[in-house]
C-alpha positions in Angstrom: -62.8 4.3 4.0 -64.2 0.8 3.6 -66.3 0.0 6.7 -65.7 -3.8 6.3 -61.9 -3.3 6.4 -60.7 -1.2 9.4 -57.2 -1.0 7.9 -58.5 0.5 4.6 -57.5 4.0 5.8 -53.8 3.0 6.3 -51.5 4.1 3.5 -50.7 1.4 1.1 -46.9 1.3 1.7 -44.3 2.0 4.3 -40.7 2.7 3.7 -38.4 0.0 5.1 -34.6 0.6 5.3 -35.0 3.2 2.6 -35.0 0.6 -0.2 -37.9 -1.7 0.2 -41.7 -1.1 0.5 -44.2 -3.4 2.0 -47.9 -3.3 1.7 -49.4 -2.0 5.0 -52.3 -4.5 4.8 -49.7 -7.4 4.4 -47.7 -6.0 7.3 -50.9 -5.9 9.4 -51.8 -9.4 8.5 -48.4 -10.7 9.4 -48.5 -8.8 12.7 -52.0 -10.2 13.4 -50.8 -13.7 12.7 -47.8 -13.3 15.1 -50.1 -11.8 17.9 -52.5 -14.7 17.4 -49.7 -17.2 17.7 -48.4 -15.4 20.8 -51.9 -15.4 22.4 -52.3 -19.1 21.7 -48.9 -19.9 23.1 -49.5 -17.9 26.3 -52.9 -19.6 26.8 -51.5 -23.1 26.0 -48.3 -22.7 28.1 -48.9 -20.3 31.0 -46.1 -22.1 32.9 -43.6 -20.5 30.5 -44.5 -17.0 31.6 -42.0 -15.3 33.9 -42.4 -12.1 35.9 -40.3 -9.2 35.0 -38.9 -8.2 38.4 -36.1 -5.9 39.4 -33.5 -8.7 39.3 -34.4 -9.5 35.6 -34.4 -5.8 34.7 -31.0 -5.4 36.3 -29.7 -8.4 34.4 -31.0 -7.1 31.1 -29.6 -3.6 31.9 -26.2 -5.2 32.6 -26.3 -6.9 29.2 -27.6 -4.2 27.0 -28.1 -1.1 29.1 -25.3 0.9 27.5 -26.1 -0.2 23.9 -27.6 2.5 21.7 -29.8 1.2 18.9 -31.2 3.2 16.0 -34.1 1.0 14.7 -34.3 3.2 11.6 -30.7 2.6 10.5 -30.2 -0.2 7.9 -28.3 -3.2 9.1 -24.7 -3.6 8.0 -24.1 -6.5 5.6 -22.1 -8.5 8.3 -25.1 -8.1 10.7 -27.7 -9.6 8.4 
């Protein structure tokens, strides 16, 4: 393990949809960039934040509550 890189112990590739591989370090970098953007946006625009209350949860449940999603299944061509 490389002490200067905390992600050095992560395997170098992950399977994605069974056909593509992405470098774990690249994935971590992209996730880090997204999280930094999200943090900056939250700090810059706190007025955009909304509370997740029972009314919103009920609305979300009415829209997608009965939908089963398998995040490990590849998308169909018409869904991409």
